[in-house]
N, C-alpha and C positions, 0 to 999 in steps of 0.2 A: 503492499500500500504505500511506502513511503521509502520508494527509493532515493541514493543518494540523499537525505535528507536528517542530518544528526547523526554520520553512522556511526560516529564513534559512543553514542550515547545510549541508554534505556530507553525505550516506551513503552507504557505497559497501564495496566485500569482502562481501557475502552469502552466504551459503553453510543449508542445509539440513543440521538433524542429520539421522540414516542411518533413521532411524523416521520423519520427515517431523513432527514434532511441534513443533517450534521452529527459526527462522528468526534465526539468529544474522550480526551484522552490527557494524561499525564507524560511530562519528558523535563527532566534536568529542575525539579521540584516545582515543577508551574503546570496551570491548565490549558490547554490546547482546544481549536475544534477545525475537525475539516470536513470542507461541504463535498455534500454526495452528489458526484456530477452527471449520475443517469447508471444506465444497465452495466451490467458486469462485463461486457466488451466493451464499453469504450473507455479511453483511454484519459485520464485522470491526471488535469495538468495544473491543478491547482496545489496553493502552497498550504500549509496550518496556519492560522491565527493565534495570536497568543490572546489568553484572554485575560491570566491575572498575573501583574504585577509586583504586588505589595512585598516586601522586605521577607525573607525567611521561606518556607516552603507552602505548596498548595501539592496536595495531592489527593484521591478516590473520588474523583467526579460520577454523580449521581444525576441526573436529569428528571426533572420532578415530571412528572404524570402531564402536565399538561404543555410541558416543552418549553414556560416560559420561563423557567428557574434553572439554576445548577447549582447543587450542593454538595458542597466537596471540605476538606480539612485542610487546616492553616494552623502553622507554626513557628517560633522559632527556637532552634536548638541553641542551650546555651553550654558555655564549658567553664568550670570553675577547676581552677589549679590549687591547689593544697598541698600542706607538707605534713609530715608521720612525725612525733615528738616520740623517741624511741623512751623516753625515761618514764613519759607517763603512758603511752600507748594509745596516745588519740591524733585526730587529722584534724588539721583546723585550717582554715582560709588562706593561704600566702597575699593574697589581697582582697580585699574586700571591693563589689560592683564592677569588677573588671573580666567577661569571658573571655577565655583565654587560654591557648594550648601553646606544646610546644618551646615551654621556658628554657632558657640558659643564661648561666650565669660567667661574669667573666670572672679572669681569671682570680683575681684579688675579693673577690665576694663582695665589691662597692653598685655593682650595674647587671643588671639584668636585660634581655631580649625576650619578646614573646612575639606571635604571633596572634591576633583578636581574632577571635570566631564568633561567628563563621564568616568577618569579612578579609581574613585573610589578609591583612595587612602588618606589618613589622613594626613593632614599636621598640622604644628603649625607657626604660627606668630606672629609679631606685626598687632595691628589693621589696620596700612598703605598699611599691605603687605609685609613687608619688614625681615628681619632674617628670612626667612622661612626653617623650618625643617619639613623635610619627615618623619614620623612615621611608616606608615606601606607599601604595595607594592603588586604589582599586583602578582596573579590574586583575590586574596581577595577584596571584596567589602565589603567597610564600610558605614554603615550609623546611622542615629541619633548619633554624638557623644558629649557626657557631661565631663562635668569637674565637679571635686570631689572641697570638701569644700573648701579647702586647698592649689586648684590650682595646686597638685603633681602630679595627674593623670588623666588621661582619659579612659570615658567608654563607650565602644559602640558594634552594633550589625554588626557580619562580616558573609557576604555570602558567601560561595564559591559552584560551581559549583558540583551538585553531593552530596551536602551535606547539611545536616539540618541549620538553620543560628544556632550561637553560640554569647555570650556574651564574653566580652574580656575585659582587662582592660591594660591599656601601662602609663610609666612615662612621664610623658609631656618633660622629658628630650631625649628620646628616651629609644630604649632597644627591650626588643623581648616581643611583648604578649602577655597575662597572662589569658588562658580561663579560667568564673567560672567553680570550680569543683561543678556540681549541679549532673551530674551523670545522663541524661536522655539524650534521644535523641528525646524530643521535639523541634522546633524551638521555638525561646526565642527570643524577640524583645523590643526596648524602653527599655533601661534602665535608671534608675535615682536614685541619690543618698538621701540618708538620710541626715538630717543637720547635723550629726554630725562626718557624714563619714566612719561608720564603715557597712551600709549597704545598698545593690545595690536592688531596688526593679524592676523587670518587667514582662511583662505577656509572656505567655506563647501559641502558637498556637494548643492547642488540641481542642477537642470537646463543651470544657464549658469556652476556652479562660481565663481559668483563672490567678490571680495575683498573684507572687510569691516574698519572700524577701529573699536576701541572706545574711547571718550573715560573714562580712570576717574575723571577728577574730574566729569562733570556726567553719565557711565554712561549717555551716550548712544552709538549704533551707526548709524553711515552705511555703504553702499556705494559703492565705490569707481568708476564707470561707468566702464564702456569693458575694463574688464580683468576679466581669470579667471585664477584658478590652475592 
């Protein structure tokens, strides 16, 4: 029904309106409608129309019996970062009122970086959540930020719709992210710094799941033979 439309995503939970004129379904957490074009032998040329635009997710569409309304489930997923006290055996919020994931501490433990959830933007703050600074902006989605050993930079994977995942670095004080000049279009994941901060190791999502190293001084990238992620 939907050749070459959102081919990398899953569509599901479709239902016809009572009059048979529209097929409603969910995709990427939103509700869409596809107009019926006629008989089964007639080629469908229309594209789906997005019906919901609110923040969060909209799923499980159900047309009303009279076909004038559409029911669906909606919500916003939140994520809370907690810490564990080994002496008391209790969990407590790391900082309140902030929905976040992928928290990572600088080496001196004075600063943290985290990803706002579900927005996917990268932030820097003190461990209690104060002095927040936003480092990246939508629509790019940040995954697994990692501090450089000297605490001056943060490496991360950036996921953008329609493009392979790439690794970037950004100054901890802010600025424009810089893409690693690796030179291929294979998806890159899970960056990690060498102890001296001169290299970034990462894995590549190809048929071998190879591990590669990028030298920040020479801008040379090489593969670690015999190793897979």
